[in-house]
Kinemage of the C-alpha trace (Angstrom):
@kinemage 1
@onewidth
@group {chain A} dominant
@subgroup {mainchain}
@vectorlist {calphas} color= white
{ca met a 1} P -69.431 -32.441 70.372
{ca ala a 2} L -65.260 -31.918 70.047
{ca pro a 3} L -63.727 -28.959 71.615
{ca asn a 4} L -62.462 -25.904 70.017
{ca pro a 5} L -58.899 -25.528 69.499
{ca leu a 6} L -59.146 -21.265 69.795
{ca asp a 7} L -61.757 -22.319 73.062
{ca pro a 8} L -59.675 -23.668 75.899
{ca ser a 9} L -62.243 -23.818 78.213
{ca ser a 10} L -63.967 -26.060 75.171
{ca phe a 11} L -61.963 -29.293 76.289
{ca asn a 12} L -62.393 -32.056 79.112
{ca his a 13} L -59.784 -30.499 82.129
{ca arg a 14} L -59.397 -32.347 85.180
{ca phe a 15} L -56.736 -32.375 88.293
{ca val a 16} L -54.382 -35.521 89.671
{ca thr a 17} L -52.119 -35.939 92.089
{ca ala a 18} L -48.805 -37.983 91.826
{ca pro a 19} L -47.238 -40.527 94.331
{ca ser a 20} L -44.711 -37.257 94.630
{ca gly a 21} L -47.493 -35.333 95.914
{ca his a 22} L -47.386 -32.896 93.179
{ca arg a 23} L -50.807 -31.872 91.667
{ca tyr a 24} L -51.260 -31.866 87.750
{ca his a 25} L -53.192 -30.278 85.637
{ca leu a 26} L -54.040 -31.824 82.957
{ca val a 27} L -57.086 -32.322 80.111
{ca asp a 28} L -57.931 -35.818 79.659
{ca gln a 29} L -60.002 -35.905 76.009
{ca ala a 30} L -62.351 -38.261 75.569
{ca pro a 31} L -62.324 -39.977 72.254
{ca glu a 32} L -64.983 -39.846 69.612
{ca his a 33} L -67.384 -42.943 69.011
{ca trp a 34} L -66.053 -45.337 71.773
{ca arg a 35} L -68.084 -47.725 73.232
{ca gly a 36} L -67.318 -49.224 76.673
{ca pro a 37} L -64.805 -47.763 79.266
{ca val a 38} L -62.946 -44.593 77.972
{ca glu a 39} L -60.108 -46.608 80.508
{ca gln a 40} L -59.742 -48.917 78.164
{ca ala a 41} L -58.962 -46.847 75.343
{ca pro a 42} L -56.195 -46.709 73.098
{ca thr a 43} L -53.947 -43.477 74.906
{ca val a 44} L -52.050 -41.441 73.565
{ca leu a 45} L -49.987 -39.206 76.113
{ca leu a 46} L -48.649 -35.441 74.489
{ca cys a 47} L -45.574 -33.628 76.265
{ca his a 48} L -44.825 -29.703 76.622
{ca gly a 49} L -41.746 -28.146 76.674
{ca phe a 50} L -41.252 -24.256 77.556
{ca pro a 51} L -42.474 -21.592 77.725
{ca asp a 52} L -45.375 -23.960 76.000
{ca leu a 53} L -48.612 -25.457 77.757
{ca trp a 54} L -50.577 -28.159 77.076
{ca tyr a 55} L -53.171 -25.315 74.436
{ca gly a 56} L -50.148 -26.159 72.318
{ca trp a 57} L -50.997 -29.413 72.069
{ca arg a 58} L -54.639 -28.087 70.774
{ca tyr a 59} L -54.474 -29.310 67.120
{ca gln a 60} L -53.575 -32.762 67.878
{ca ile a 61} L -55.554 -33.626 70.481
{ca val a 62} L -58.939 -32.095 68.335
{ca ala a 63} L -57.868 -34.821 65.545
{ca leu a 64} L -55.829 -37.514 67.792
{ca ala a 65} L -59.587 -37.414 69.740
{ca ser a 66} L -61.326 -37.610 66.609
{ca arg a 67} L -59.475 -40.614 65.311
{ca gly a 68} L -61.052 -42.692 68.433
{ca tyr a 69} L -58.126 -42.008 70.660
{ca arg a 70} L -58.003 -41.002 74.534
{ca val a 71} L -55.568 -38.042 74.811
{ca ile a 72} L -54.078 -37.117 78.333
{ca cys a 73} L -52.047 -33.995 77.982
{ca pro a 74} L -50.967 -32.611 81.646
{ca ser a 75} L -49.452 -28.744 82.205
{ca gln a 76} L -45.617 -29.737 83.262
{ca leu a 77} L -44.744 -29.261 86.627
{ca gly a 78} L -44.029 -26.326 87.084
{ca tyr a 79} L -46.817 -24.198 84.925
{ca cys a 80} L -50.102 -23.138 84.848
{ca glu a 81} L -52.037 -25.057 87.517
{ca thr a 82} L -50.130 -28.015 87.932
{ca ser a 83} L -47.777 -27.952 91.581
{ca lys a 84} L -44.942 -25.331 91.418
{ca pro a 85} L -42.121 -26.886 93.332
{ca gly a 86} L -39.187 -23.805 93.961
{ca his a 87} L -36.508 -26.372 94.110
{ca pro a 88} L -34.842 -27.921 90.603
{ca glu a 89} L -35.090 -31.728 91.385
{ca pro a 90} L -38.140 -32.149 91.035
{ca tyr a 91} L -37.204 -31.168 87.490
{ca ser a 92} L -35.554 -34.358 86.857
{ca tyr a 93} L -36.524 -36.479 84.072
{ca lys a 94} L -36.590 -39.204 86.730
{ca ser a 95} L -38.440 -37.512 89.303
{ca val a 96} L -41.224 -36.773 86.168
{ca ala a 97} L -41.066 -39.416 84.747
{ca tyr a 98} L -41.782 -41.549 87.316
{ca asp a 99} L -44.972 -37.911 87.791
{ca ile a 100} L -46.078 -38.964 84.292
{ca asn a 101} L -45.922 -42.859 84.597
{ca gly a 102} L -46.169 -43.347 81.280
{ca tyr a 103} L -42.445 -42.955 79.386
{ca phe a 104} L -41.918 -46.487 81.333
{ca pro a 105} L -41.134 -49.512 78.621
{ca his a 106} L -43.910 -51.251 79.583
{ca arg a 107} L -46.415 -48.944 79.423
{ca thr a 108} L -45.127 -47.688 75.862
{ca leu a 109} L -45.624 -48.913 72.307
{ca cys a 110} L -44.832 -45.983 70.208
{ca leu a 111} L -43.201 -42.649 70.548
{ca ala a 112} L -42.800 -39.736 68.684
{ca ser a 113} L -40.844 -36.020 69.370
{ca ala a 114} L -41.447 -33.112 67.874
{ca cys a 115} L -38.187 -31.311 67.182
{ca thr a 116} L -36.719 -32.748 70.005
{ca pro a 117} L -33.942 -35.601 69.098
{ca phe a 118} L -33.225 -38.857 71.291
{ca met a 119} L -30.052 -37.759 74.104
{ca pro a 120} L -29.038 -41.208 75.878
{ca pro a 121} L -28.461 -41.142 79.707
{ca ala a 122} L -25.797 -39.837 81.042
{ca ser a 123} L -25.392 -43.698 82.190
{ca ser a 124} L -21.979 -44.827 81.601
{ca pro a 125} L -19.313 -44.520 83.872
{ca ser a 126} L -17.725 -42.780 80.631
{ca asp a 127} L -19.772 -40.523 80.524
{ca arg a 128} L -18.568 -37.600 82.792
{ca phe a 129} L -20.299 -34.667 83.879
{ca leu a 130} L -20.258 -31.679 81.764
{ca ser a 131} L -21.681 -28.389 83.235
{ca asn a 132} L -23.465 -26.546 80.744
{ca glu a 133} L -20.912 -23.928 79.794
{ca val a 134} L -19.006 -27.073 78.721
{ca leu a 135} L -21.269 -28.746 76.747
{ca val a 136} L -22.052 -25.161 75.079
{ca arg a 137} L -18.931 -24.250 74.321
{ca thr a 138} L -17.842 -27.244 73.315
{ca lys a 139} L -20.578 -29.393 71.986
{ca val a 140} L -24.033 -27.586 71.612
{ca pro a 141} L -23.754 -23.677 71.023
{ca asn a 142} L -26.739 -23.923 69.559
{ca phe a 143} L -27.536 -24.101 73.557
{ca gly a 144} L -26.791 -20.829 74.417
{ca tyr a 145} L -29.985 -19.914 75.591
{ca gln a 146} L -29.541 -22.628 78.420
{ca leu a 147} L -27.217 -20.735 80.346
{ca phe a 148} L -29.451 -18.292 80.339
{ca phe a 149} L -32.489 -19.889 81.733
{ca glu a 150} L -30.995 -21.706 84.010
{ca arg a 151} L -30.463 -18.258 86.210
{ca glu a 152} L -32.085 -17.616 89.050
{ca asp a 153} L -32.787 -13.408 87.795
{ca thr a 154} L -33.560 -14.996 84.211
{ca ala a 155} L -37.578 -15.122 85.118
{ca gly a 156} L -38.138 -11.422 86.249
{ca lys a 157} L -35.751 -9.813 83.127
{ca ile a 158} L -38.120 -11.772 81.162
{ca glu a 159} L -41.790 -11.144 82.133
{ca glu a 160} L -41.259 -7.711 82.054
{ca val a 161} L -41.264 -7.847 78.361
{ca leu a 162} L -43.302 -10.941 78.707
{ca asp a 163} L -46.017 -9.831 75.624
{ca gln a 164} L -43.330 -9.068 73.249
{ca phe a 165} L -41.108 -12.670 74.321
{ca leu a 166} L -44.365 -14.497 73.388
{ca ala a 167} L -45.888 -12.677 70.342
{ca leu a 168} L -43.674 -14.339 67.719
{ca asn a 169} L -44.434 -17.887 69.071
{ca phe a 170} L -47.907 -17.878 69.590
{ca ser a 171} L -49.554 -14.375 67.649
{ca pro a 172} L -50.526 -16.008 64.182
{ca thr a 173} L -51.218 -11.925 63.391
{ca ala a 174} L -47.468 -11.509 64.726
{ca arg a 175} L -46.446 -14.113 62.709
{ca ala a 176} L -47.894 -12.594 59.465
{ca glu a 177} L -46.748 -9.494 59.538
{ca ala a 178} L -42.876 -10.176 60.357
{ca val a 179} L -42.709 -12.404 56.910
{ca lys a 180} L -44.724 -9.668 55.497
{ca gly a 181} L -42.463 -9.155 51.564
{ca gly a 182} L -40.661 -12.206 51.357
{ca arg a 183} L -39.012 -11.556 55.280
{ca lys a 184} L -37.793 -14.152 56.859
{ca leu a 185} L -39.437 -14.965 60.336
{ca pro a 186} L -37.517 -13.880 63.288
{ca gln a 187} L -35.685 -16.825 65.579
{ca met a 188} L -35.199 -17.013 69.082
{ca pro a 189} L -30.918 -16.183 69.294
{ca val a 190} L -29.560 -19.110 70.768
{ca glu a 191} L -26.125 -18.201 71.308
{ca glu a 192} L -24.640 -17.803 74.439
{ca gly a 193} L -26.070 -14.330 75.257
{ca gly a 194} L -27.695 -13.173 72.461
{ca leu a 195} L -30.979 -13.736 73.972
{ca glu a 196} L -30.053 -12.235 77.305
{ca lys a 197} L -29.367 -9.204 74.614
{ca ser a 198} L -32.207 -9.209 72.966
{ca ile a 199} L -34.305 -9.224 75.698
{ca ala a 200} L -32.269 -6.589 76.548
{ca lys a 201} L -33.509 -4.446 73.870
{ca gln a 202} L -37.265 -5.332 74.282
{ca ala a 203} L -36.973 -3.913 77.568
{ca glu a 204} L -35.040 -0.612 76.936
{ca arg a 205} L -38.282 -0.267 74.012
{ca lys a 206} L -41.004 -1.193 76.499
{ca arg a 207} L -39.219 1.786 78.939
{ca ser a 208} L -38.954 4.524 76.219
{ca gly a 209} L -42.221 4.134 75.490
{ca lys a 210} L -40.754 2.665 71.515
{ca ala a 211} L -42.860 -1.399 71.689
{ca arg a 212} L -45.646 -2.534 69.921
{ca ser a 213} L -49.172 -3.509 71.624
{ca pro a 214} L -49.307 -6.422 71.934
{ca pro a 215} L -51.660 -8.909 69.370
{ca gln a 216} L -55.242 -9.597 70.530
{ca asp a 217} L -54.952 -13.020 68.794
{ca pro a 218} L -56.895 -14.952 70.998
{ca glu a 219} L -54.532 -18.104 71.816
{ca tyr a 220} L -51.586 -15.292 72.213
{ca leu a 221} L -53.815 -13.685 75.187
{ca tyr a 222} L -54.524 -17.225 76.540
{ca tyr a 223} L -51.058 -17.939 76.780
{ca leu a 224} L -50.226 -13.874 78.362
{ca gly a 225} L -52.417 -14.220 80.853
{ca thr a 226} L -52.062 -18.180 81.948
{ca phe a 227} L -47.980 -16.829 82.493
{ca lys a 228} L -48.225 -13.633 83.706
{ca lys a 229} L -50.702 -15.506 85.961
{ca his a 230} L -48.034 -18.456 87.138
{ca gly a 231} L -44.947 -16.772 85.884
{ca leu a 232} L -41.856 -18.648 84.502
{ca his a 233} L -39.590 -19.616 87.000
{ca ala a 234} L -40.451 -22.433 87.850
{ca pro a 235} L -41.009 -23.722 84.608
{ca leu a 236} L -36.933 -22.205 84.247
{ca asn a 237} L -36.749 -24.855 86.845
{ca trp a 238} L -36.084 -26.989 83.974
{ca tyr a 239} L -33.372 -26.258 82.457
{ca arg a 240} L -31.158 -26.262 86.084
{ca thr a 241} L -31.557 -30.486 86.048
{ca arg a 242} L -27.987 -30.742 84.778
{ca arg a 243} L -26.800 -31.617 87.370
{ca val a 244} L -29.413 -34.110 89.319
{ca asn a 245} L -29.724 -35.324 86.135
{ca tyr a 246} L -26.411 -36.802 85.844
{ca phe a 247} L -26.009 -38.364 89.124
{ca glu a 248} L -29.931 -39.985 88.741
{ca glu a 249} L -28.375 -41.456 84.955
{ca gln a 250} L -25.720 -42.987 86.528
{ca glu a 251} L -27.242 -44.185 88.968
{ca ser a 252} L -29.816 -46.245 87.027
{ca gly a 253} L -27.720 -48.409 84.592
{ca leu a 254} L -30.452 -47.195 81.198
{ca ser a 255} L -29.004 -48.206 78.197
{ca his a 256} L -27.694 -45.697 76.013
{ca ser a 257} L -29.255 -47.366 72.780
{ca phe a 258} L -33.322 -46.420 72.924
{ca pro a 259} L -35.800 -49.579 73.312
{ca ala a 260} L -35.474 -51.556 69.999
{ca his a 261} L -39.511 -52.678 69.813
{ca ile a 262} L -40.909 -49.257 70.376
{ca pro a 263} L -41.115 -47.737 66.707
{ca ala a 264} L -39.872 -44.097 67.421
{ca leu a 265} L -41.147 -40.763 65.483
{ca leu a 266} L -39.139 -37.650 65.025
{ca leu a 267} L -39.999 -34.621 63.210
{ca pro a 268} L -37.107 -31.841 63.397
{ca ala a 269} L -38.433 -28.693 62.128
{ca glu a 270} L -36.526 -27.467 58.492
{ca asn a 271} L -35.986 -23.956 60.871
{ca asp a 272} L -35.501 -24.114 64.005
{ca pro a 273} L -32.429 -22.681 65.464
{ca ala a 274} L -32.653 -24.117 68.958
{ca leu a 275} L -32.642 -28.383 67.537
{ca pro a 276} L -31.193 -27.961 64.087
{ca pro a 277} L -32.614 -30.937 61.522
{ca gly a 278} L -28.530 -31.408 62.014
{ca met a 279} L -28.861 -33.200 65.515
{ca ala a 280} L -30.668 -35.968 64.305
{ca lys a 281} L -28.340 -37.228 62.373
{ca ser a 282} L -26.368 -39.032 64.540
{ca gln a 283} L -29.596 -40.425 65.495
{ca gly a 284} L -29.458 -43.676 63.966
{ca lys a 285} L -26.413 -45.109 66.140
{ca tyr a 286} L -28.847 -44.903 69.421
{ca phe a 287} L -32.271 -47.122 67.355
{ca pro a 288} L -29.798 -50.072 66.006
{ca gly a 289} L -32.938 -51.600 65.588
{ca gly a 290} L -34.026 -49.652 63.261
{ca asn a 291} L -36.507 -48.471 64.608
{ca leu a 292} L -36.516 -44.627 63.705
{ca arg a 293} L -37.858 -42.334 61.559
{ca val a 294} L -37.163 -39.084 60.875
{ca glu a 295} L -38.686 -36.748 58.820
{ca val a 296} L -38.013 -32.687 58.143
{ca ile a 297} L -40.954 -30.687 58.210
{ca lys a 298} L -39.819 -28.296 55.676
{ca gly a 299} L -40.513 -24.210 56.258
{ca ala a 300} L -41.304 -24.541 60.059
{ca asp a 301} L -39.300 -23.532 62.691
{ca his a 302} L -39.673 -24.765 66.545
{ca trp a 303} L -43.827 -23.965 66.446
{ca leu a 304} L -44.863 -26.104 64.675
{ca leu a 305} L -47.691 -27.636 66.197
{ca gln a 306} L -49.872 -24.775 65.987
{ca asp a 307} L -48.119 -22.690 62.842
{ca gly a 308} L -50.977 -22.039 60.392
{ca gln a 309} L -48.713 -23.482 57.578
{ca cys a 310} L -47.422 -26.520 58.628
{ca arg a 311} L -49.466 -27.211 62.105
{ca asn a 312} L -52.314 -29.877 59.312
{ca leu a 313} L -48.842 -32.148 57.772
{ca val a 314} L -47.825 -32.271 61.527
{ca thr a 315} L -50.703 -33.351 62.654
{ca asp a 316} L -51.194 -35.911 60.054
{ca lys a 317} L -47.811 -36.972 60.236
{ca leu a 318} L -48.392 -38.038 64.157
{ca val a 319} L -51.550 -39.558 63.887
{ca ala a 320} L -50.737 -41.973 60.695
{ca phe a 321} L -47.881 -42.843 62.947
{ca val a 322} L -49.705 -43.947 66.572
{ca asp a 323} L -52.316 -45.466 63.636
{ca glu a 324} L -49.924 -47.461 61.577
{ca val a 325} L -48.307 -49.440 64.949
{ca leu a 326} L -51.582 -49.588 66.262
{ca ser a 327} L -52.860 -51.758 63.316
{ca gly a 328} L -49.531 -53.693 63.305
{ca lys a 329} L -48.581 -52.017 60.210
{ca trp a 330} L -45.192 -50.372 61.365
{ca lys a 331} L -42.102 -52.561 59.878
{ca pro a 332} L -38.835 -50.944 60.831
{ca asp a 333} L -36.727 -49.303 58.140
{ca ser a 334} L -40.931 -49.596 56.440
{ca ala a 335} L -39.699 -45.482 55.608
{ca pro a 336} L -36.125 -43.938 54.369
{ca ser a 337} L -34.959 -40.669 56.700
{ca lys a 338} L -35.853 -37.483 55.311
{ca leu a 339} L -32.822 -35.877 56.610
């Protein structure tokens, strides 16, 4: 029986322990109509970001499993029932990649990304270290919110207003109310200092009794209950790894170019303030094999995987891309960029 996206318990949950000793919770959804050992089925690995959960992929899990794919969707390190190391080093790209062991080119047939563009490793001697402060103030001001996320006191500040912080991300009711009368959906302030000020205002309203009552959407309540139980400090460790990532990448010798034999799909969201589509305009130089397809999802924001206005389109594009690659029909530059 196919899982119900509104019922997290209807998915197939299990735990695995990585060689590092970290214990991972994951959803391991078997392909429908597959005959033979499930280990031999074509497999899609889905990885979430912050402040999301495995549950952010619920609609895509159902769609991919129905098309005959085995879907593995872990709760990332620090989230849900997965291990929560207290220091940042285990959250580095290298450490997590070895935990998941699905990012490696010899095990990867194709790669798709929702919102997040490819960011090359700092593996050249000419790639000097840039702190988050320097990076934000000289190159990517839209990453200003990350200066707040990397601080040790941030989790407590957000947890005080967690119900409000998560509402516009994961509550269909809150999102619908926010755009009544043709209003534009409010987005998280991404400039330096903006998010902290927003959180402080939410806390002030809550202390004065003026905060709105939390929505009652089942999917929102799942997010709220999960983050209330497990907290935000461990997930925020992902934002404290710039230095360790830099030194590991310096030692790696990895190429700046994306592997030319791996087809790649990038789906930027038109209204994503943190990862605007403009960030993808320079991606071509990292894909000299012409193996990148970029298609902007119009009208979408950072939560395009589950937003009722666009999730079916996003799901269809992801499923069609995987089908195309595994059927041998993918050709480099087979579709023009939609930027």
